[in-house]
Structures are given as structure tokens and as C-alpha cells.
TIVO-830929 format. One line per field, with one value per atom (N, C-alpha, C, O): x, y, z; residue in one letter; atom name. Coordinates in pm, whole numbers, plus 50000, padded with zeros to 5 digits. Example, Ala and Ser with C-alpha at 12.3 -4.5 7.8 and 13.67 -1.06 7.14 Angstrom:
BEGIN
X: 51319;51230;51320;51424;51285;51367;51290;51341 $
Y: 49431;49550;49670;49668;49775;49894;50003;50114 $
Z: 50780;50780;50780;50846;50708;50714;50787;50804 $
res: A;A;A;A;S;S;S;S $
atom: N;CA;C;O;N;CA;C;O $
! end
This chain:
BEGIN
X: 50049;50009;50086;50192;50050;50107;50082;49964;50128;50134;49971;49899;49894;49816;49680;49570;49750;49611;49605;49524;49679;49694;49589;49489;49625;49547;49408;49331;49417;49208;49204;49135;49247;49243;49123;49005;49227;49212;49077;49004;49039;48939;48790;48685;48842;48718;48647;48531;48784;48738;48643;48533;48732;48663;48519;48422;48516;48401;48269;48157;48318;48222;48168;48057;48302;48272;48199;48135;48225;48171;48102;48135;47991;47929;47871;47881;47803;47783;47870;47899;47931;48061;47987;47921;48008;47964;48068;48169;48070;48129;48157;48065;48285;48382;48319;48264;48333;48290;48198;48200;48067;47921;47999;48113;47951;47902;47783;47743;47757;47643;47694;47618;47869;47835;48015;48074;48058;48237;48298;48385;48228;48285;48281;48385;48143;48169;48235;48253;48283;48343;48521;48614;48525;48670;48701;48818;48601;48630;48658;48730;48570;48583;48702;48762;48710;48851;48970;49056;49003;49095;49076;49190;49000;48964;48996;49050;48981;49039;49203;49259;49256;49406;49422;49338;49534;49556;49392;49391;49317;49192;49135;49141;49044;48880;48786;48707;48784;48619;48501;48407;48477;48367;48374;48303;48500;48519;48493;48444;48524;48463;48370;48311;48289;48147;48061;47939;48130;48024;48018;47919;48152;48200;48142;48094;48161;48138;47943;47870;47932;47730;47751;47677;47815;47796;47910;47881;47974;48050;47964;47970;47879;47799;47663;47604;47625;47493;47513;47417;47640;47699;47723;47641;47830;47809;47873;47987;47786;47853;47837;47763;47911;47967;48064;48044;48149;48243;48236;48324;48120;48058;48018;48035;47955;47921;48022;48022;48119;48233;48344;48422;48324;48436;48375;48423;48258;48192;48244;48234;48293;48343;48432;48484;48498;48666;48777;48720;48874;48940;48974;49027;48946;48911;48808;48800;48676;48563;48558;48531;48598;48639;48675;48631;48768;48927;48808;48834;48715;48667;48585;48583;48511;48402;48430;48353;48587;48605;48814;48897;48803;48886;48896;49000;48760;48787;48865;48898;48901;48924;49109;49175;49136;49320;49399;49338;49459;49544;49459;49460;49362;49291;49317;49254;49457;49523;49495;49398;49568;49672;49495;49448;49436;49293;49236;49230;49180;49088;49135;49052;49277;49368;49300;49214;49352;49317;49171;49145;49111;48934;48904;48848;48949;48918;48972;48902;49090;49203;49172;49210;49129;49076;48948;48924;48874;48728;48723;48650;48802;48831;48905;48841;48970;49025;48910;48878;48818;48724;48636;48583;48598;48574;48601;48533;48725;48775;48856;48895;48888;48916;48833;48832;48757;48663;48514;48426;48477;48364;48272;48150;48387;48269;48286;48280;48312;48338;48459;48550;48501;48565;48600;48520;48786;48862;48834;48753;48898;48879;48983;48976;49101;49240;49349;49291;49464;49540;49592;49586;49664;49755;49661;49702;49517;49444;49428;49437;49395;49374;49468;49460;49551;49718;49749;49840;49688;49753;49683;49736;49598;49464;49558;49639;49531;49564;49532;49416;49650;49611;49548;49519;49526;49491;49646;49738;49673;49772;49703;49589;49809;49766;49646;49541;49699;49581;49430;49330;49421;49307;49272;49181;49332;49327;49219;49100;49352;49270;49154;49098;49116;49004;48874;48796;48887;48812;48745;48635;48883;48871;48760;48655;48813;48702;48610;48519;48601;48466;48321;48199;48421;48297;48344;48301;48394;48397;48394;48365;48428;48428;48543;48555;48666;48804;48859;48860;48909;49029;49130;49186;49123;49238;49274;49224;49362;49388;49448;49567;49388;49437;49457;49377;49608;49669;49663;49743;49594;49562;49667;49699;49684;49720;49706;49796;49554;49484;49585;49674;49572;49616;49756;49815;49797;49966;49992;50064;49921;49951;49916;49996;49858;49796;49853;49899;49881;49972;50068;50096;50157;50284;50240;50296;50143;50101;50084;50167;50036;49982;50100;50092;50226;50323;50290;50303;50243;50233;50268;50235;50352;50446;50555;50536;50680;50763;50748;50841;50648;50588;50721;50722;50798;50902;50823;50842;50698;50649;50529;50521;50398;50281;50333;50272;50394;50393;50452;50419;50523;50560;50394;50352;50323;50259;50107;50035;50100;50031;50041;49959;50188;50260;50219;50160;50237;50202;50072;50030;50003;49824;49777;49752;49763;49775;49856;49800;49969;49976;49935;49936;49893;49882;49699;49655;49614;49485;49413;49446;49330;49253;49206;49119;49214;49228;49029;48983;48957;48823;48755;48642;48862;48838;48872;48824;48939;49100;48935;48968;48835;48778;48677;48652;48641;48588;48685;48661;48807;48880;48987;49044;49001;49052;48960;49004;48834;48749;48729;48713;48734;48693;48831;48822;48923;49067;49038;49048;48998;48988;48891;48915;48752;48684;48728;48690;48811;48850;48978;48979;49059;49162;49077;49119;48995;48916;48909;48964;48820;48761;48788;48726;48894;48981;49109;49149;49213;49338;49409;49525;49337;49394;49532;49588;49589;49738;49705;49750;49664;49616;49555;49552;49506;49447;49423;49310;49536;49501;49489;49558;49390;49368;49342;49255;49475;49493;49369;49308;49360;49204;49110;49051;49099;48976;48981;48890;49137;49206;49196;49275;49129;49096;49240;49341;49255;49341;49501;49584;49531;49617;49694;49812;49613;49645;49654;49730;49580;49596;49741;49818;49762;49826;50000;50083;49983;50052;50217;50274;50296;50431;50442;50384;50553;50616;50649;50596;50782;50844;50688;50706;50547;50489;50435;50441;50385;50307;50387;50332;50484;50641;50616;50588;50618;50631;50559;50587;50417;50246;50269;50278;50283;50287;50380;50360;50525;50631;50543;50457;50509;50406;50335;50336;50267;50180;50190;50100;50315;50380;50403;50359;50470;50575;50441;50464 $
Y: 49879;50002;50102;50105;50209;50327;50436;50424;50518;50637;50664;50608;50712;50774;50670;50693;50554;50419;50392;50318;50447;50401;50502;50467;50637;50753;50710;50698;50689;50654;50564;50597;50439;50351;50380;50355;50443;50495;50594;50577;50686;50762;50686;50690;50597;50535;50456;50471;50332;50290;50342;50303;50461;50560;50582;50536;50674;50673;50605;50656;50438;50373;50351;50321;50381;50307;50383;50333;50512;50642;50774;50893;50702;50781;50932;51046;50892;51026;51025;50915;51156;51130;51203;51307;51139;51203;51272;51238;51377;51444;51446;51472;51421;51356;51457;51416;51567;51640;51705;51755;51704;51748;51890;51898;52000;52164;52172;52102;52309;52374;52518;52599;52539;52677;52641;52552;52796;52783;52766;52687;52866;52880;52772;52740;52704;52540;52432;52331;52468;52358;52397;52328;52487;52522;52521;52513;52530;52484;52357;52330;52251;52109;52026;51926;52108;52070;52107;52018;52234;52252;52142;52100;52083;51999;51884;51811;51824;51706;51692;51583;51792;51731;51618;51601;51535;51406;51359;51280;51401;51276;51266;51319;51171;51137;51207;51262;51213;51256;51203;51283;51064;51009;51137;51236;51114;51164;51331;51387;51406;51541;51565;51642;51483;51516;51440;51425;51397;51399;51537;51568;51625;51726;51866;51954;51860;51965;51991;52090;51887;51993;52043;52140;52017;52038;52231;52337;52209;52331;52426;52549;52356;52460;52520;52623;52434;52442;52588;52661;52619;52751;52823;52912;52811;52913;52855;52809;52866;52875;52980;52988;53056;53144;53276;53305;53335;53418;53474;53470;53528;53677;53601;53652;53467;53412;53314;53256;53296;53195;53346;53340;53396;53529;53579;53678;53515;53533;53441;53448;53362;53224;53224;53241;53199;53227;53119;53010;53112;52991;52866;52756;52898;52756;52718;52605;52776;52772;52634;52515;52714;52616;52473;52367;52503;52398;52283;52163;52315;52250;52157;52036;52223;52137;52063;52001;52092;52053;51924;51898;51886;51849;51665;51601;51619;51513;51452;51334;51576;51549;51535;51482;51598;51589;51743;51796;51776;51894;51994;52096;51973;52120;52296;52393;52272;52417;52452;52524;52414;52456;52511;52624;52380;52409;52543;52631;52562;52640;52758;52839;52804;52923;52954;53034;52889;52864;52946;53057;52857;52893;53030;53117;53049;53176;53304;53399;53291;53384;53374;53465;53309;53303;53380;53456;53340;53404;53566;53647;53580;53728;53765;53850;53733;53812;53822;53935;53695;53672;53784;53814;53867;53982;54101;54200;54082;54231;54252;54367;54139;54176;54133;54202;54016;53946;54001;53925;54095;54042;53987;53998;53894;53731;53622;53503;53685;53581;53506;53583;53393;53310;53350;53375;53364;53440;53354;53270;53344;53269;53216;53163;53259;53263;53145;53089;53112;53026;53113;53118;53222;53330;53337;53306;53396;53466;53383;53406;53252;53095;53068;53061;53052;53040;53133;53096;53239;53374;53301;53301;53268;53263;53144;53063;53156;53111;52953;52922;52830;52688;52630;52512;52762;52712;52647;52721;52563;52474;52493;52533;52451;52409;52339;52355;52251;52115;52159;52143;52218;52292;52384;52350;52492;52598;52519;52530;52430;52326;52265;52256;52220;52143;52265;52250;52387;52478;52501;52471;52581;52621;52525;52560;52405;52336;52289;52262;52248;52181;52308;52293;52445;52533;52594;52691;52642;52717;52648;52705;52524;52501;52500;52470;52542;52624;52497;52423;52482;52312;52343;52446;52242;52196;52057;51983;52022;51840;51864;51892;51862;51865;51702;51613;51691;51586;51521;51558;51455;51388;51205;51152;51175;51033;50952;50867;50932;50833;50852;50768;50973;51016;50998;50962;51027;50981;50865;50821;50775;50638;50589;50499;50602;50575;50587;50494;50721;50790;50701;50656;50645;50591;50448;50402;50357;50209;50248;50167;50322;50338;50356;50333;50404;50416;50592;50634;50627;50787;50938;51056;50859;50920;50871;50765;50938;50881;50887;50837;50938;50927;51011;50998;51076;51164;51230;51209;51344;51434;51439;51385;51521;51551;51688;51686;51757;51856;51801;51864;51699;51630;51560;51564;51492;51415;51529;51495;51635;51698;51758;51791;51753;51804;51764;51827;51597;51482;51455;51426;51477;51475;51563;51510;51694;51801;51773;51801;51727;51722;51621;51642;51484;51411;51399;51353;51448;51416;51552;51654;51569;51680;51802;51767;51879;51984;51994;51999;51994;51954;51855;51848;51786;51656;51641;51571;51704;51738;51752;51704;51773;51847;51707;51678;51648;51507;51402;51321;51400;51293;51265;51157;51365;51369;51332;51303;51327;51296;51132;51044;51108;50974;50844;50733;50911;50878;50825;50707;50937;50907;50808;50738;50796;50709;50537;50431;50566;50459;50412;50289;50450;50462;50432;50333;50471;50399;50246;50151;50246;50130;50020;49915;50041;49934;49918;49808;50032;50022;50056;50097;50037;50122;50107;50030;50138;50129;49989;49900;49965;49868;49756;49780;49647;49530;49518;49487;49545;49545;49433;49342;49417;49336;49370;49441;49283;49337;49266;49296;49192;49098;49190;49189;49299;49371;49481;49529;49515;49628;49683;49772;49644;49629;49712;49643;49898;49958;49924;49936;49883;49850;49750;49767;49620;49500;49508;49426;49608;49617;49709;49678;49801;49901;49948;50040;49852;49882;49899;49827;49983;49955;49840;49789;49784;49631;49599;49514;49712;49676;49691;49644;49737;49749;49588;49506;49546;49410;49316;49214;49314;49229;49222;49107;49300;49368;49303;49243;49315;49243;49105;49057;49021;48899;48821;48723;48929;48835;48856;48769;48973;48968;48857;48787;48830;48770;48571;48489;48552;48418;48434;48338;48537;48486;48511;48485 $
Z: 49999;50002;49987;50050;49896;49903;50013;50044;50072;50205;50136;50219;50045;50008;50056;50107;50013;49961;50150;50205;50198;50377;50431;50494;50399;50404;50437;50533;50274;50238;50307;50403;50319;50423;50556;50579;50615;50722;50724;50822;50636;50671;50646;50711;50485;50481;50598;50636;50668;50790;50887;50926;50918;51027;50987;51047;50859;50819;50809;50798;50816;50820;50983;51027;51052;51140;51263;51355;51238;51264;51195;51197;51134;51014;51101;51055;51250;51310;51422;51468;51487;51582;51704;51697;51800;51971;51989;51929;52067;52115;52249;52327;52295;52432;52547;52649;52520;52678;52619;52506;52743;52785;52751;52797;52679;52705;52574;52481;52637;52544;52478;52424;52494;52406;52451;52513;52363;52342;52484;52521;52557;52665;52768;52827;52797;52853;52821;52888;52682;52630;52637;52596;52681;52709;52853;52890;52939;53057;53108;53204;53007;53024;52961;52999;52848;52802;52882;52885;52961;53039;53160;53176;53241;53337;53286;53370;53154;53058;53100;53105;53123;53120;53216;53304;53202;53266;53359;53454;53326;53323;53247;53136;53305;53171;53134;53210;53016;53013;53067;53072;53118;53176;53281;53269;53417;53518;53507;53605;53395;53367;53353;53430;53197;53238;53350;53339;53452;53593;53681;53748;53672;53731;53690;53761;53556;53502;53546;53556;53558;53539;53693;53708;53803;53924;53935;53989;53893;53888;53760;53767;53635;53529;53619;53586;53742;53812;53897;53917;53941;53997;53892;53872;53801;53689;53555;53540;53473;53325;53239;53140;53284;53210;53290;53408;53219;53280;53413;53498;53422;53525;53614;53725;53618;53754;53793;53902;53690;53774;53867;53962;53832;53890;54001;54058;54046;54161;54227;54349;54184;54310;54289;54179;54427;54452;54390;54383;54357;54264;54419;54400;54512;54610;54607;54655;54555;54595;54449;54461;54316;54213;54241;54197;54329;54340;54425;54417;54483;54581;54510;54532;54416;54329;54197;54124;54185;54076;54089;54002;54251;54289;54230;54214;54208;54145;54041;54033;53936;53859;53825;53735;53925;53969;53911;53818;53934;53920;53944;53875;54059;54103;54111;54072;54192;54196;54093;54070;54016;53890;53825;53817;53788;53706;53732;53645;53899;53941;53916;53874;53933;53922;53761;53725;53713;53567;53525;53480;53557;53532;53589;53523;53739;53765;53683;53648;53662;53539;53408;53335;53374;53222;53187;53092;53289;53313;53328;53271;53402;53453;53276;53212;53239;53115;53036;52998;52992;52921;52935;52827;53048;53062;53052;53028;53075;53076;52941;52917;52838;52712;52599;52497;52607;52524;52558;52516;52612;52664;52705;52710;52747;52809;52724;52755;52582;52459;52460;52492;52440;52397;52275;52184;52265;52122;52051;52090;51905;51793;51691;51580;51794;51732;51816;51909;51799;51913;51952;52075;51891;51958;52126;52238;52080;52212;52303;52424;52235;52361;52427;52550;52377;52407;52534;52607;52561;52598;52770;52880;52743;52844;52962;52918;53092;53181;53165;53139;53182;53164;53049;53027;52959;52745;52713;52751;52671;52604;52455;52431;52361;52220;52201;52139;52280;52214;52276;52206;52415;52449;52334;52258;52316;52207;52068;52037;52006;51939;51916;51807;52026;52066;52008;51913;52105;52097;51946;51897;51887;51750;51674;51622;51684;51570;51604;51525;51807;51806;51849;51847;51889;51905;51788;51851;51665;51592;51442;51337;51457;51302;51241;51122;51339;51231;51250;51349;51129;51072;51225;51263;51270;51388;51371;51286;51458;51447;51563;51554;51705;51834;51854;51827;51917;51913;52073;52159;52090;52239;52237;52130;52305;52364;52299;52295;52192;52133;52019;52001;51935;51826;51806;51704;51909;51911;51896;51805;52012;51992;51860;51832;51795;51629;51558;51491;51538;51431;51422;51311;51572;51530;51498;51398;51564;51521;51390;51349;51257;51156;51065;50944;51132;51067;50943;50828;51074;50981;51060;51048;51145;51202;51285;51345;51299;51394;51514;51577;51586;51711;51838;51961;51767;51872;51977;52097;51909;52020;51949;51839;52021;51974;51865;51758;51875;51800;51611;51511;51611;51511;51437;51321;51582;51494;51419;51325;51482;51456;51304;51219;51314;51151;51078;50991;51081;50994;50941;50829;51087;51057;50943;50834;50960;50898;50757;50651;50759;50645;50518;50396;50609;50537;50506;50401;50613;50608;50546;50606;50449;50420;50481;50561;50483;50591;50646;50760;50515;50534;50635;50685;50644;50724;50882;50971;50880;51072;51146;51254;51158;51259;51319;51436;51212;51224;51257;51347;51182;51178;51309;51324;51388;51505;51606;51717;51583;51696;51652;51737;51508;51476;51538;51591;51505;51574;51707;51742;51785;51953;51998;52097;51913;51945;51905;51953;51812;51756;51825;51825;51869;52002;52116;52176;52156;52280;52240;52296;52120;52114;52063;52080;51988;51932;51919;51880;51952;52001;52134;52150;52204;52339;52383;52306;52451;52540;52591;52519;52654;52741;52677;52557;52702;52669;52535;52497;52437;52276;52242;52288;52145;52068;51959;51910;51901;51711;51636;51533;51699;51581;51536;51428;51662;51693;51588;51522;51591;51552;51367;51335;51289;51165;51133;51117;51122;51072;51099;51010;51223;51276;51205;51176;51169;51150;51029;50976;50937;50789;50763;50672;50835;50756;50884;50883;50955;51076;51072;50990;51149;51151;51201;51297;51102;51128;51274;51346;51313;51448;51531;51644;51517;51657;51619;51711;51487;51499;51527;51568;51520;51536;51686;51721;51774;51915;51985;52089;51908;51933;51929;52042;51835;51848;51950;52021;51923;52061;52124;52112;52224;52362;52369;52470;52265;52269;52260;52282;52225;52250;52369;52433;52455;52563;52696;52814 $
res: M;M;M;M;T;T;T;T;K;K;K;K;Q;Q;Q;Q;E;E;E;E;K;K;K;K;V;V;V;V;D;D;D;D;F;F;F;F;V;V;V;V;I;I;I;I;N;N;N;N;T;T;T;T;L;L;L;L;N;N;N;N;N;N;N;N;L;L;L;L;Y;Y;Y;Y;P;P;P;P;T;T;T;T;I;I;I;I;P;P;P;P;I;I;I;I;P;P;P;P;L;L;L;L;D;D;D;D;H;H;H;H;K;K;K;K;D;D;D;D;P;P;P;P;Y;Y;Y;Y;T;T;T;T;L;L;L;L;L;L;L;L;I;I;I;I;A;A;A;A;V;V;V;V;L;L;L;L;M;M;M;M;S;S;S;S;A;A;A;A;Q;Q;Q;Q;S;S;S;S;T;T;T;T;D;D;D;D;V;V;V;V;R;R;R;R;V;V;V;V;N;N;N;N;K;K;K;K;I;I;I;I;T;T;T;T;P;P;P;P;L;L;L;L;L;L;L;L;F;F;F;F;A;A;A;A;K;K;K;K;A;A;A;A;D;D;D;D;N;N;N;N;P;P;P;P;Y;Y;Y;Y;D;D;D;D;M;M;M;M;I;I;I;I;K;K;K;K;L;L;L;L;S;S;S;S;A;A;A;A;D;D;D;D;E;E;E;E;I;I;I;I;R;R;R;R;E;E;E;E;I;I;I;I;I;I;I;I;K;K;K;K;P;P;P;P;V;V;V;V;G;G;G;G;L;L;L;L;S;S;S;S;P;P;P;P;M;M;M;M;K;K;K;K;S;S;S;S;K;K;K;K;G;G;G;G;I;I;I;I;Y;Y;Y;Y;G;G;G;G;L;L;L;L;S;S;S;S;K;K;K;K;I;I;I;I;L;L;L;L;I;I;I;I;E;E;E;E;K;K;K;K;Y;Y;Y;Y;N;N;N;N;G;G;G;G;E;E;E;E;V;V;V;V;P;P;P;P;Q;Q;Q;Q;T;T;T;T;Y;Y;Y;Y;E;E;E;E;A;A;A;A;L;L;L;L;E;E;E;E;A;A;A;A;L;L;L;L;P;P;P;P;A;A;A;A;V;V;V;V;G;G;G;G;H;H;H;H;K;K;K;K;T;T;T;T;A;A;A;A;A;A;A;A;V;V;V;V;V;V;V;V;L;L;L;L;S;S;S;S;Q;Q;Q;Q;A;A;A;A;F;F;F;F;G;G;G;G;I;I;I;I;P;P;P;P;A;A;A;A;F;F;F;F;P;P;P;P;V;V;V;V;D;D;D;D;T;T;T;T;H;H;H;H;I;I;I;I;H;H;H;H;R;R;R;R;L;L;L;L;M;M;M;M;Y;Y;Y;Y;R;R;R;R;W;W;W;W;N;N;N;N;L;L;L;L;T;T;T;T;N;N;N;N;G;G;G;G;K;K;K;K;N;N;N;N;V;V;V;V;V;V;V;V;Q;Q;Q;Q;T;T;T;T;E;E;E;E;K;K;K;K;D;D;D;D;A;A;A;A;K;K;K;K;R;R;R;R;L;L;L;L;F;F;F;F;P;P;P;P;K;K;K;K;D;D;D;D;L;L;L;L;W;W;W;W;N;N;N;N;D;D;D;D;L;L;L;L;H;H;H;H;L;L;L;L;Q;Q;Q;Q;I;I;I;I;I;I;I;I;W;W;W;W;Y;Y;Y;Y;G;G;G;G;R;R;R;R;E;E;E;E;Y;Y;Y;Y;S;S;S;S;P;P;P;P;A;A;A;A;R;R;R;R;G;G;G;G;W;W;W;W;D;D;D;D;L;L;L;L;D;D;D;D;K;K;K;K;D;D;D;D;I;I;I;I;I;I;I;I;T;T;T;T;K;K;K;K;T;T;T;T;I;I;I;I;G;G;G;G;R;R;R;R;V;V;V;V;T;T;T;T;V;V;V;V;L;L;L;L;N;N;N;N;D;D;D;D;Y;Y;Y;Y;Y;Y;Y;Y;K;K;K;K;N;N;N;N;K;K;K;K;K;K;K;K;S;S;S;S $
atom: N;CA;C;O;N;CA;C;O;N;CA;C;O;N;CA;C;O;N;CA;C;O;N;CA;C;O;N;CA;C;O;N;CA;C;O;N;CA;C;O;N;CA;C;O;N;CA;C;O;N;CA;C;O;N;CA;C;O;N;CA;C;O;N;CA;C;O;N;CA;C;O;N;CA;C;O;N;CA;C;O;N;CA;C;O;N;CA;C;O;N;CA;C;O;N;CA;C;O;N;CA;C;O;N;CA;C;O;N;CA;C;O;N;CA;C;O;N;CA;C;O;N;CA;C;O;N;CA;C;O;N;CA;C;O;N;CA;C;O;N;CA;C;O;N;CA;C;O;N;CA;C;O;N;CA;C;O;N;CA;C;O;N;CA;C;O;N;CA;C;O;N;CA;C;O;N;CA;C;O;N;CA;C;O;N;CA;C;O;N;CA;C;O;N;CA;C;O;N;CA;C;O;N;CA;C;O;N;CA;C;O;N;CA;C;O;N;CA;C;O;N;CA;C;O;N;CA;C;O;N;CA;C;O;N;CA;C;O;N;CA;C;O;N;CA;C;O;N;CA;C;O;N;CA;C;O;N;CA;C;O;N;CA;C;O;N;CA;C;O;N;CA;C;O;N;CA;C;O;N;CA;C;O;N;CA;C;O;N;CA;C;O;N;CA;C;O;N;CA;C;O;N;CA;C;O;N;CA;C;O;N;CA;C;O;N;CA;C;O;N;CA;C;O;N;CA;C;O;N;CA;C;O;N;CA;C;O;N;CA;C;O;N;CA;C;O;N;CA;C;O;N;CA;C;O;N;CA;C;O;N;CA;C;O;N;CA;C;O;N;CA;C;O;N;CA;C;O;N;CA;C;O;N;CA;C;O;N;CA;C;O;N;CA;C;O;N;CA;C;O;N;CA;C;O;N;CA;C;O;N;CA;C;O;N;CA;C;O;N;CA;C;O;N;CA;C;O;N;CA;C;O;N;CA;C;O;N;CA;C;O;N;CA;C;O;N;CA;C;O;N;CA;C;O;N;CA;C;O;N;CA;C;O;N;CA;C;O;N;CA;C;O;N;CA;C;O;N;CA;C;O;N;CA;C;O;N;CA;C;O;N;CA;C;O;N;CA;C;O;N;CA;C;O;N;CA;C;O;N;CA;C;O;N;CA;C;O;N;CA;C;O;N;CA;C;O;N;CA;C;O;N;CA;C;O;N;CA;C;O;N;CA;C;O;N;CA;C;O;N;CA;C;O;N;CA;C;O;N;CA;C;O;N;CA;C;O;N;CA;C;O;N;CA;C;O;N;CA;C;O;N;CA;C;O;N;CA;C;O;N;CA;C;O;N;CA;C;O;N;CA;C;O;N;CA;C;O;N;CA;C;O;N;CA;C;O;N;CA;C;O;N;CA;C;O;N;CA;C;O;N;CA;C;O;N;CA;C;O;N;CA;C;O;N;CA;C;O;N;CA;C;O;N;CA;C;O;N;CA;C;O;N;CA;C;O;N;CA;C;O;N;CA;C;O;N;CA;C;O;N;CA;C;O;N;CA;C;O;N;CA;C;O;N;CA;C;O;N;CA;C;O;N;CA;C;O;N;CA;C;O;N;CA;C;O;N;CA;C;O;N;CA;C;O;N;CA;C;O;N;CA;C;O;N;CA;C;O;N;CA;C;O;N;CA;C;O;N;CA;C;O;N;CA;C;O;N;CA;C;O;N;CA;C;O;N;CA;C;O;N;CA;C;O;N;CA;C;O;N;CA;C;O;N;CA;C;O;N;CA;C;O;N;CA;C;O;N;CA;C;O;N;CA;C;O;N;CA;C;O;N;CA;C;O;N;CA;C;O;N;CA;C;O;N;CA;C;O;N;CA;C;O;N;CA;C;O;N;CA;C;O;N;CA;C;O;N;CA;C;O;N;CA;C;O;N;CA;C;O;N;CA;C;O;N;CA;C;O;N;CA;C;O;N;CA;C;O;N;CA;C;O;N;CA;C;O;N;CA;C;O;N;CA;C;O;N;CA;C;O;N;CA;C;O;N;CA;C;O;N;CA;C;O;N;CA;C;O;N;CA;C;O;N;CA;C;O;N;CA;C;O;N;CA;C;O;N;CA;C;O;N;CA;C;O;N;CA;C;O;N;CA;C;O;N;CA;C;O;N;CA;C;O;N;CA;C;O;N;CA;C;O;N;CA;C;O;N;CA;C;O;N;CA;C;O $
! end
């Protein structure tokens, strides 16, 4: 298979498996998505989706959020982990949104990444899922799968994002990054991986990855 044939195979397989794509984090607008994505760092979407309703019941917009103190926010979001940093970030960015952007979430990488506790991946998720701006946020699933599929050298997420953007058509980025995340969770996880269920890796996988899998299975 040529590189292009592999890319087409990935796209077609994912479209067949996920014709409609569920959004992993519950939210109702760009602000609640931004907060949910920020909270999901080093946590699971399932856990975040249990905590955000509790937080948003008290404050689902920046104006109400700054009525809470960072400590009050921290108390609510503690179960998601890294709560000291995240609560300060949520309070701080809410204040900036009011002061600089009339309470609205900005729509550029530069403006988003300048907000407290907002990194490149968080900015990319917000741009793609809240505003429909083409972006390819790379999380651990995408990083793992792009390497398994031999579509990147896997050195770091920056390189993986560059390779994904180079290989996949821009108009598919927003759907594809979500489809790959769901595929990674359901068919190609880091632990408890069953290659027989993982049709994409089985068909186009990196030779060393496949060899290691079979070697480990024998032992």
C-alpha cells in the first residue's frame, strides 16, 4: 500500500465505523467547552462529564464564574485532579474573557493560548469543536495510533500534529481527530489491546509494532 492508499483506508474505515461522531465532553457553548477541555488534562472525559454539571450549575459563564473564588472552584473540581492549577486557570481566564473579550471566547490560537492554563491542544479542541475552524488536536490516542499506523515517527505530539495535517485533507480534520480518538478507545487502546479487533493497525500497522505485539502474545 502506498502512503496515500493507507490514508484513504484510514478515512474510509473511520467513516464506516463513525458516520455520526459523538462529542466526548459535554458542553453547551464555547465557554463551557473551554472549561471542560481545560479540566480534562490528565483526567478522563467520563470523570470530567460527572463534575462539569456541578460546576456549571453554579457558574456556566465567566461573569458567574468570577463570583466564585478559586478555592470554591477547586473544591468542586477536585475529583478531576490537578485542581489547584485548574481552578486558578478557570478563575483567571474567566476574568480575562470579561476584561478583554466582553465575556466571549476568542477564536484564534494566539488569543486562546495566552489564557491561563490553556495550551495548544486545548486551543485546538475549542477552535475545531466550538467554532468549526480546521484544527487537529493531538491527544494520547491520536499520538499512539498515528505511530502504530506508521504515519508519524512518534517523537512528540508537535511532530504528530504536523504529520496529521500534512497527510489528511483539511476539510476532514475536525471530524477525523474525533473519529481517531473514539477508534483508539474502542479498538486500539494502550492496554488490553486485541489486534484482531483493530482492523486499521492490522492492515497498515508499523512492522515493528506488529512484531512486538505477536512476540508479547507468545510470551
